[in-house]
C-alpha positions as CSV (number, residue, x, y, z in Angstrom):
1,M,-29.4,48.7,-42.6
2,R,-25.7,49.0,-41.8
3,P,-23.6,50.8,-44.4
4,H,-20.7,48.8,-46.0
5,F,-17.4,50.3,-45.4
6,R,-13.7,49.7,-45.9
7,L,-10.9,51.2,-43.9
8,R,-7.7,51.9,-45.7
9,R,-4.3,52.5,-44.3
10,S,-4.0,56.1,-43.2
11,N,-1.6,58.5,-41.7
12,L,-4.2,60.1,-39.4
13,P,-3.5,60.0,-35.7
14,L,-4.8,56.9,-33.9
15,P,-7.4,58.8,-31.8
16,H,-8.9,60.2,-35.1
17,L,-9.0,56.7,-36.6
18,R,-10.7,55.4,-33.5
19,A,-13.4,58.0,-33.7
20,A,-13.8,57.5,-37.4
21,A,-14.2,53.8,-37.0
22,S,-16.7,54.1,-34.2
23,S,-18.8,56.6,-36.0
24,L,-19.3,54.4,-39.1
25,I,-21.9,52.2,-37.5
26,P,-24.5,52.5,-34.7
27,P,-23.7,51.3,-31.2
28,T,-22.6,47.7,-31.2
29,P,-21.9,44.9,-28.8
30,V,-18.5,44.7,-27.1
31,L,-17.1,42.1,-29.4
32,A,-18.0,44.1,-32.6
33,R,-16.6,47.4,-31.1
34,H,-13.4,45.5,-30.2
35,R,-13.0,44.4,-33.8
36,I,-13.5,47.9,-35.1
37,I,-10.9,49.4,-32.7
38,R,-8.6,46.6,-33.6
39,S,-9.0,47.6,-37.3
40,A,-8.0,51.1,-36.3
41,H,-4.8,49.8,-34.7
42,L,-3.9,47.9,-37.8
43,L,-4.6,50.9,-40.1
44,A,-2.3,53.0,-38.0
45,G,0.4,50.4,-38.5
46,L,0.4,49.2,-34.9
47,R,0.8,45.6,-33.8
48,P,-2.0,44.7,-31.4
49,A,-0.8,43.6,-28.1
50,H,-3.5,40.9,-27.8
51,R,-6.2,39.1,-29.7
52,H,-9.8,38.6,-28.9
53,P,-11.3,36.7,-26.9
54,V,-8.2,36.4,-24.6
55,I,-7.5,39.8,-23.2
56,T,-5.1,40.3,-20.4
57,G,-5.7,44.0,-19.8
58,S,-8.0,46.8,-20.9
59,C,-7.7,48.2,-24.4
60,C,-8.9,51.6,-25.4
61,V,-12.6,51.6,-24.6
62,C,-13.0,47.8,-24.5
63,P,-13.6,46.3,-21.1
64,P,-11.3,43.5,-20.0
65,V,-12.5,40.0,-21.0
66,R,-11.5,37.0,-18.8
67,A,-9.3,34.4,-20.3
68,M,-11.1,31.2,-21.2
69,A,-10.0,27.6,-20.9
70,S,-9.5,25.6,-24.1
71,L,-10.8,22.0,-24.2
72,T,-9.5,19.5,-26.8
73,L,-11.8,16.5,-27.0
74,C,-10.8,13.0,-27.9
75,P,-13.4,11.7,-30.5
76,T,-14.3,8.7,-28.3
77,D,-14.8,10.8,-25.1
78,S,-18.6,10.4,-24.8
79,L,-18.7,11.8,-21.3
80,L,-17.2,15.2,-22.0
81,K,-19.0,15.4,-25.3
82,L,-22.4,15.0,-23.5
83,I,-21.3,17.6,-21.0
84,T,-20.2,20.2,-23.6
85,D,-23.4,19.6,-25.7
86,S,-25.7,19.9,-22.7
87,F,-24.0,23.0,-21.1
88,P,-23.3,25.4,-24.0
89,S,-22.7,28.2,-21.6
90,L,-19.5,26.7,-20.1
91,S,-16.6,29.1,-19.9
92,V,-14.5,26.9,-22.1
93,S,-13.9,26.7,-25.9
94,T,-14.1,23.2,-27.3
95,T,-12.5,21.6,-30.3
96,V,-12.5,17.9,-31.4
97,S,-9.1,16.5,-32.4
98,E,-9.2,13.3,-34.4
99,S,-5.6,12.6,-33.5
100,A,-6.1,13.0,-29.7
101,Q,-5.8,9.8,-27.7
102,I,-7.1,11.5,-24.5
103,S,-9.0,14.7,-23.8
104,S,-7.0,17.6,-22.4
105,I,-7.7,21.1,-21.3
106,R,-5.5,24.2,-21.3
107,L,-6.4,26.3,-18.2
108,P,-6.4,30.1,-18.1
109,S,-3.1,29.8,-16.3
110,A,-1.7,28.0,-19.4
111,D,-1.4,24.8,-17.5
112,I,-2.5,21.7,-19.5
113,V,-4.4,19.0,-17.7
114,S,-5.4,15.7,-19.3
115,G,-7.8,12.9,-18.4
116,T,-11.6,12.7,-18.6
117,N,-12.2,12.4,-14.9
118,T,-9.8,15.3,-14.0
119,I,-11.5,17.6,-16.6
120,T,-14.9,16.6,-15.4
121,T,-14.0,17.4,-11.8
122,Y,-12.7,20.8,-13.1
123,L,-16.0,21.6,-14.9
124,A,-18.2,20.3,-12.0
125,P,-18.7,23.7,-10.3
126,Q,-20.1,25.1,-13.5
127,L,-22.5,22.1,-14.0
128,F,-24.0,22.4,-10.4
129,P,-23.2,25.9,-9.3
130,N,-25.9,26.1,-6.6
131,I,-25.0,22.8,-4.9
132,T,-22.3,22.5,-2.2
133,Y,-20.7,19.2,-1.3
134,S,-19.0,18.2,1.9
135,D,-15.5,16.7,1.9
136,V,-16.9,13.2,2.3
137,E,-19.3,13.8,-0.6
138,S,-16.6,15.1,-2.8
139,A,-14.4,12.1,-2.1
140,E,-17.3,9.8,-2.9
141,I,-17.8,11.6,-6.2
142,G,-14.1,11.1,-7.0
143,Q,-14.3,7.4,-6.1
144,W,-17.4,6.8,-8.4
145,L,-15.6,8.6,-11.2
146,T,-12.6,6.3,-10.9
147,V,-14.6,3.1,-10.5
148,S,-17.0,3.9,-13.4
149,A,-14.0,4.5,-15.6
150,L,-12.5,1.1,-14.7
151,N,-15.8,-0.6,-15.6
152,Q,-16.6,1.4,-18.7
153,D,-15.7,-1.4,-21.2
154,V,-16.7,-4.5,-19.2
155,P,-18.6,-3.9,-15.9
156,T,-17.7,-6.6,-13.4
157,Q,-20.3,-8.5,-11.4
158,H,-19.1,-7.0,-8.2
159,Y,-19.4,-3.4,-9.6
160,L,-23.0,-4.0,-10.7
161,E,-23.9,-5.6,-7.4
162,T,-22.4,-2.7,-5.4
163,L,-24.1,-0.1,-7.6
164,N,-27.5,-1.8,-7.6
165,K,-27.4,-2.2,-3.8
166,H,-26.2,1.4,-3.4
167,L,-29.1,2.8,-5.4
168,Q,-31.7,0.6,-3.7
169,T,-32.4,3.4,-1.1
170,R,-31.1,6.4,-3.0
171,T,-32.4,8.7,-5.7
172,T,-28.9,9.8,-6.8
173,I,-25.4,8.5,-6.3
174,L,-25.0,10.8,-3.3
175,G,-28.5,10.1,-2.0
176,D,-30.6,13.1,-3.0
177,K,-28.0,15.5,-4.5
178,P,-27.2,15.4,-8.2
179,S,-23.5,15.4,-9.1
180,V,-21.1,14.7,-11.9
181,A,-20.9,11.2,-10.5
182,D,-24.4,10.6,-11.7
183,V,-23.5,11.9,-15.2
184,A,-20.3,9.9,-15.4
185,V,-21.8,6.6,-14.3
186,Y,-24.8,7.1,-16.6
187,V,-22.7,7.7,-19.7
188,R,-20.4,4.8,-19.0
189,L,-23.2,2.3,-18.3
190,T,-25.8,3.3,-20.8
191,E,-24.7,1.1,-23.7
192,H,-24.5,-1.9,-21.4
193,V,-28.0,-1.4,-20.0
194,R,-29.3,-1.0,-23.5
195,K,-28.2,-4.5,-24.3
196,W,-29.6,-6.1,-21.2
197,S,-32.6,-8.3,-21.6
198,G,-35.8,-7.9,-19.5
199,E,-34.7,-10.8,-17.4
200,V,-31.3,-9.2,-16.6
201,R,-32.9,-5.8,-15.9
202,T,-35.7,-6.9,-13.5
203,G,-36.0,-10.7,-13.4
204,G,-34.6,-13.5,-11.4
205,K,-34.9,-14.2,-7.7
206,S,-32.9,-11.1,-6.8
207,G,-34.9,-8.9,-9.2
208,G,-32.0,-8.2,-11.6
209,W,-30.4,-4.8,-11.8
210,R,-33.7,-3.0,-11.3
211,Y,-32.4,-0.2,-9.1
212,I,-29.7,0.6,-11.7
213,V,-32.3,0.7,-14.4
214,R,-34.7,2.9,-12.4
215,W,-31.9,5.4,-11.5
216,L,-30.7,5.5,-15.1
217,D,-34.2,6.3,-16.4
218,Y,-34.5,9.1,-13.9
219,V,-31.1,10.6,-14.9
220,Q,-31.8,10.6,-18.7
221,N,-35.3,12.1,-18.2
222,A,-34.6,14.8,-15.6
223,P,-32.6,17.6,-17.4
224,E,-33.8,20.1,-14.8
225,I,-32.1,18.1,-12.1
226,F,-28.9,16.7,-13.7
227,G,-28.5,19.3,-16.5
228,I,-27.8,16.7,-19.3
229,R,-30.0,16.7,-22.4
230,V,-30.1,13.3,-24.0
231,P,-31.8,13.1,-27.4
232,D,-34.9,10.9,-27.3
233,G,-33.3,8.6,-29.9
234,E,-30.3,7.9,-27.6
235,K,-32.3,7.2,-24.4
236,V,-32.5,3.7,-23.1
237,K,-36.1,2.4,-23.3
238,V,-37.2,1.4,-19.8
239,D,-40.4,-0.4,-18.6
240,V,-41.1,2.0,-15.7
241,D,-43.8,-0.3,-14.2
242,G,-41.4,-3.2,-14.2
243,V,-38.7,-1.5,-12.1
244,K,-41.3,-0.2,-9.6
245,T,-42.6,-3.6,-8.7
246,V,-41.9,-4.5,-5.0
247,L,-40.1,-7.8,-4.6
248,K,-41.2,-10.4,-2.0
249,S,-37.7,-10.6,-0.8
250,E,-37.9,-6.9,0.0
251,E,-40.4,-7.2,2.8
252,P,-39.6,-5.0,5.8
253,A,-37.3,-6.9,8.2
254,K,-39.7,-6.5,11.1
255,E,-42.7,-8.0,9.3
256,K,-40.5,-10.9,8.0
257,K,-39.3,-11.7,11.5
258,E,-42.8,-11.7,12.9
259,K,-44.0,-14.1,10.2
260,E,-41.1,-16.5,10.8
261,G,-41.7,-16.4,14.6
262,A,-45.4,-17.3,14.2
263,K,-44.5,-20.2,11.9
264,E,-42.0,-21.5,14.4
265,K,-44.6,-21.3,17.3
266,E,-47.0,-23.4,15.2
267,K,-44.4,-26.0,14.6
268,K,-43.5,-26.1,18.3
269,G,-47.1,-26.2,19.5
270,G,-47.9,-29.6,18.0
271,K,-44.9,-31.2,19.7
272,V,-45.3,-30.0,23.3
273,E,-47.4,-33.0,24.4
274,E,-44.9,-35.4,22.7
275,V,-42.0,-33.8,24.6
276,K,-43.8,-34.1,27.9
277,E,-44.5,-37.8,27.5
278,E,-40.9,-38.5,26.6
279,A,-39.8,-36.6,29.7
280,K,-42.0,-38.7,32.0
281,K,-40.6,-41.9,30.6
282,V,-37.1,-40.8,31.2
283,V,-37.8,-39.8,34.8
284,E,-39.4,-43.3,35.5
285,Q,-36.4,-45.1,34.1
286,V,-34.0,-43.0,36.3
287,K,-35.9,-44.0,39.4
288,K,-35.8,-47.7,38.6
289,V,-32.0,-47.6,38.1
290,A,-31.5,-45.7,41.4
291,E,-33.6,-48.2,43.3
292,A,-31.7,-51.2,41.9
293,A,-28.4,-49.6,42.8
294,G,-29.5,-49.0,46.4
295,A,-30.5,-52.6,46.9
296,A,-27.3,-54.1,45.6
297,A,-24.9,-51.9,47.8
298,P,-25.4,-53.7,51.2
299,Q,-24.7,-57.1,49.7
300,E,-21.1,-56.1,49.0
301,G,-20.0,-55.8,52.6
302,G,-22.1,-52.9,53.8
303,K,-19.6,-50.4,52.7
304,K,-19.7,-48.3,49.7
305,E,-16.5,-47.9,47.9
306,K,-16.1,-45.0,45.7
307,A,-14.9,-46.0,42.3
308,K,-11.8,-44.2,41.6
309,K,-12.1,-42.2,38.5
310,E,-9.2,-42.5,36.1
311,K,-8.0,-39.1,35.2
312,A,-7.5,-38.5,31.6
313,P,-4.0,-37.4,30.7
314,K,-3.8,-33.7,30.2
315,A,-3.0,-32.5,26.8
316,P,0.2,-30.5,26.6
317,A,-0.4,-26.8,26.8
318,P,0.4,-25.0,23.6
319,K,3.5,-23.0,23.8
320,K,3.0,-19.4,23.7
321,E,5.0,-17.9,20.8
322,G,6.8,-14.9,21.8
323,K,6.9,-11.7,19.7
324,N,9.1,-11.8,16.6
325,P,12.4,-10.0,17.3
326,L,12.6,-6.6,15.9
327,S,13.8,-6.6,12.3
328,P,13.3,-4.8,9.0
329,S,12.0,-8.1,7.7
330,L,8.8,-7.6,9.6
331,I,8.0,-4.8,7.2
332,D,6.4,-6.0,3.9
333,L,8.4,-4.1,1.3
334,R,7.5,-4.8,-2.4
335,V,7.9,-3.5,-5.9
336,G,4.9,-1.7,-7.2
337,R,3.9,-0.3,-10.6
338,I,1.9,2.9,-10.7
339,L,-0.8,2.5,-13.4
340,K,-2.0,6.1,-13.0
341,C,-1.7,9.0,-10.7
342,V,-4.1,11.9,-10.2
343,P,-4.3,14.8,-7.8
344,H,-6.4,14.1,-4.6
345,P,-9.7,15.8,-5.1
346,N,-9.8,17.3,-1.6
347,A,-6.1,17.8,-0.7
348,D,-3.6,20.1,-2.4
349,S,-0.6,18.2,-1.1
350,L,-1.7,14.6,-2.0
351,Y,-1.5,12.4,-5.1
352,M,-3.9,9.5,-5.5
353,S,-2.3,6.5,-7.3
354,T,-3.6,3.2,-8.5
355,I,-0.8,0.6,-8.0
356,V,-0.2,-3.0,-8.8
357,C,1.9,-4.8,-6.1
358,G,1.2,-8.5,-6.4
359,D,-1.9,-8.8,-4.2
360,T,-4.1,-11.9,-4.4
361,P,-7.9,-11.5,-5.1
362,D,-8.8,-12.1,-1.5
363,S,-6.5,-9.4,-0.1
364,P,-8.3,-6.9,2.2
365,Y,-6.1,-4.1,0.8
366,I,-7.2,-4.2,-2.9
367,N,-9.6,-2.0,-4.7
368,Q,-12.9,-3.4,-5.7
369,P,-14.0,-4.0,-8.4
370,Y,-10.9,-5.3,-10.3
371,P,-9.2,-5.6,-12.7
372,D,-9.2,-2.7,-15.1
373,P,-11.5,-3.9,-17.9
374,S,-9.4,-2.2,-20.5
375,S,-6.5,-4.4,-19.4
376,P,-8.1,-7.6,-18.1
377,E,-4.7,-9.3,-17.7
378,L,-3.8,-6.9,-14.8
379,P,-4.0,-8.2,-11.3
380,P,-5.8,-6.4,-8.4
381,T,-4.7,-2.9,-7.5
382,R,-4.4,-0.7,-4.4
383,T,-5.3,3.0,-3.9
384,V,-2.2,4.7,-2.4
385,L,-2.1,8.4,-1.3
386,S,1.2,10.1,-1.1
387,G,2.3,13.6,0.1
388,L,4.4,14.2,-3.0
389,R,2.2,16.7,-4.8
390,G,4.1,19.8,-5.6
391,K,7.4,18.0,-4.9
392,V,7.4,15.3,-7.6
393,P,5.9,16.3,-11.0
394,I,2.8,14.3,-11.8
395,E,4.4,13.2,-15.1
396,E,7.0,11.3,-13.1
397,M,4.3,9.5,-11.2
398,Q,2.8,7.7,-14.3
399,N,3.5,4.1,-15.2
400,R,6.7,3.7,-13.1
401,L,8.1,1.3,-10.6
402,V,8.3,2.2,-6.9
403,V,8.9,0.5,-3.6
404,L,5.9,0.2,-1.3
405,V,5.4,-0.5,2.4
406,C,2.4,-2.9,2.0
407,N,1.5,-3.9,5.5
408,L,0.7,-0.6,7.2
409,K,-2.8,-0.3,8.6
410,P,-5.0,1.5,5.9
411,A,-5.6,5.1,6.7
412,N,-8.3,7.5,5.6
413,M,-6.9,10.7,4.2
414,R,-9.4,13.4,3.4
415,G,-12.2,10.9,2.7
416,I,-10.2,8.4,0.7
417,K,-8.5,5.2,2.1
418,S,-4.8,4.7,1.4
419,S,-3.6,1.1,1.5
420,A,0.2,1.4,1.3
421,M,3.0,4.0,1.4
422,V,5.4,4.9,-1.4
423,L,9.1,5.0,-0.2
424,A,10.9,8.3,-0.9
425,A,14.1,10.0,0.4
426,S,14.7,13.5,1.6
427,P,17.6,15.3,3.3
428,R,17.8,14.5,7.0
429,S,17.4,18.2,7.9
430,E,14.1,18.4,6.0
431,D,10.6,17.2,6.9
432,P,9.8,14.5,4.3
433,H,6.1,15.5,4.5
434,G,6.4,19.2,4.3
435,G,8.5,22.2,3.4
436,D,10.4,22.8,0.2
437,G,13.0,20.0,0.8
438,K,14.1,17.9,-2.1
439,I,12.2,14.6,-2.5
440,E,13.4,11.6,-4.6
441,L,11.5,8.3,-5.0
442,V,13.2,5.1,-4.2
443,E,13.7,3.3,-7.5
444,P,13.8,-0.5,-7.9
445,P,15.9,-2.0,-10.7
446,V,14.4,-1.7,-14.2
447,D,14.0,-5.5,-14.4
448,A,12.0,-5.7,-11.2
449,E,8.4,-7.0,-11.3
450,P,5.3,-5.8,-9.4
451,G,4.9,-7.8,-6.3
452,E,8.5,-8.8,-6.0
453,R,9.7,-8.8,-2.4
454,V,12.3,-6.2,-1.4
455,F,14.5,-6.6,1.7
456,F,17.7,-5.5,3.3
457,E,20.7,-7.8,2.9
458,G,21.5,-9.6,6.1
459,Y,18.0,-9.0,7.4
460,G,15.9,-11.0,4.9
461,E,15.1,-13.9,7.2
462,G,11.7,-14.0,8.7
463,K,8.2,-13.4,7.3
464,P,6.6,-9.9,7.2
465,E,3.7,-9.2,9.6
466,A,0.3,-9.5,8.0
467,Q,-0.4,-6.0,9.3
468,L,1.8,-3.8,11.4
469,S,0.2,-2.9,14.7
470,P,0.2,0.9,15.3
471,K,0.7,0.2,19.0
472,Q,3.9,-1.8,18.6
473,K,5.4,0.9,16.4
474,I,7.6,-1.5,14.5
475,F,8.0,0.7,11.5
476,E,8.8,3.8,13.7
477,A,11.5,1.7,15.5
478,V,13.2,0.4,12.4
479,Q,12.9,3.4,10.0
480,P,15.7,5.6,11.7
481,G,18.2,3.1,10.3
482,W,17.2,3.7,6.7
483,T,19.6,5.9,4.7
484,T,21.4,6.2,1.4
485,S,25.1,5.8,0.4
486,E,27.3,8.0,-1.8
487,A,26.3,5.8,-4.7
488,G,22.6,6.4,-4.0
489,E,22.0,2.9,-2.6
490,V,19.3,2.6,0.0
491,L,20.8,1.1,3.2
492,F,19.7,-0.2,6.6
493,D,22.3,0.5,9.4
494,G,21.5,-1.9,12.2
495,G,23.9,-0.1,14.5
496,V,21.6,3.0,14.5
497,V,18.5,1.0,15.5
498,F,19.9,-1.7,17.8
499,T,22.8,0.0,19.6
500,G,22.8,3.7,18.5
501,A,21.4,6.7,20.2
502,E,18.3,6.8,18.1
503,G,17.4,3.2,18.6
504,E,15.2,1.9,21.4
505,V,16.5,-1.7,21.2
506,N,19.9,-2.3,22.7
507,D,20.6,-5.9,21.4
508,K,23.9,-6.5,19.6
509,K,22.7,-9.9,18.5
510,L,20.1,-8.3,16.2
511,N,22.6,-6.0,14.7
512,K,23.9,-7.5,11.5
513,G,25.6,-4.4,10.2
514,V,24.7,-2.4,7.1
515,G,22.6,-4.0,4.4
516,K,21.5,-2.8,1.0
517,L,17.9,-2.7,-0.1
518,V,17.6,-5.4,-2.7
519,T,15.0,-7.4,-4.7
520,E,14.7,-11.1,-4.8
521,K,16.6,-11.1,-8.1
522,G,19.5,-9.3,-6.3
523,G,19.1,-5.8,-7.9
524,V,19.8,-2.8,-5.6
525,C,17.2,-0.1,-5.0
526,K,18.5,3.4,-5.3
527,V,17.8,7.1,-5.3
528,R,19.2,9.5,-7.9
529,T,21.3,12.0,-6.0
530,L,20.7,12.2,-2.3
531,V,23.4,11.0,0.1
532,G,22.9,10.2,3.8
533,A,19.2,10.9,3.3
534,M,16.2,9.9,5.4
535,V,14.1,7.2,3.7
536,R,10.5,6.7,4.5
């Protein structure tokens, strides 16, 4: 039994106090010994330079302890709650804040990061430490985290169809590897599956959402694979035999084709004789007509006159439309609103933004599924990647208006497709996509609306191309004329493009001078401080 003791303030030298404190009890764990030595510091009247458990250096006989991240949970964050409950050994201290609107984490570097998906991605290496993911797999994980969050409140039909088809031939979201994507989709879909009737789960001609249900049952009952430990009372009850039933519509394609071919042959076999008889009758009729025509010919003077065929008037050939003359109006510039912006999961220099820019539901550029269930009034959105990370603070990329180039060909950037480009300005001597040069976003007027067209004065005539052809290099030909004035206004100088040294088109008729970048309402788009900048 350990003796009770009390250390009083003393004038003894600190080394003596350390020895006295350490000798009062038997050998103890590191944490207990640290508290004893700290007591010795206090008794000697010294202010400790640190507090346990965060230690930045060695103290006395105590070994250094690594700084720990601090997680503040939002009470409604069911995903992070399940993760922290299932993985108690995470190197993170957790507290629940009733006033928190969103979960956040303070990293050992003292940086604060917020957002469930971002924090989940940060914790992922601790959840699956023995599994490595390729860049493509990591990007797929990030996409499922985003899509599952958008469908957390009200899953759309398209989302469920996509997920069900995706899981038809897969054991996990990635195929056979467990990941945080499985955990996130499971948590965000569980309550909806719980409410589904048997008909919705496995019934109907298509078999319902049986593959989702089968996968969900696997995730909640395989803690050795996915790591999460769901209490039995919180698991979704699943009829395992029901989701294992093979549907008739799922017959292998080869067998199905063979059966259809056999049926077709049977149908054709009974009609062969009928077709032959009809063919004979037609041949006989043709012979009779030919004989009658031969007998009548000599009676008409012995000469056969060839009937002149009247030529049908030729339809006028369609006029070939020439290429539209080069103009900034060929570029689809629009106002966009960034709903949210997060770091790209696989690229240190990229942001990944979700942006509303006035697309229609049938646009090939939009994200699927849409809209955000938490804001059903919002129109479709695009995913846009920008090389602004480290140059523009992420706080300035949230819920703000920007100008977008909307008809560039979508491009894959580190596993994620970007469907537009955010316009920004930089000094002409700097590379806008690299270096430490200053970057400023092009800002539309405050009263601009997402989807509103943006164009240069004097060059607003004409319709933007549906998609700019990379071979024609229209954007590359026009962009050198984009700059900024002393007032920060974004301008297009036609003299540079059409008659200047930088331009490839020497046509004075196309040059209509300098025009400001304006919205349909007449507001001017600007940058904050840069003058004579390069805009792209």
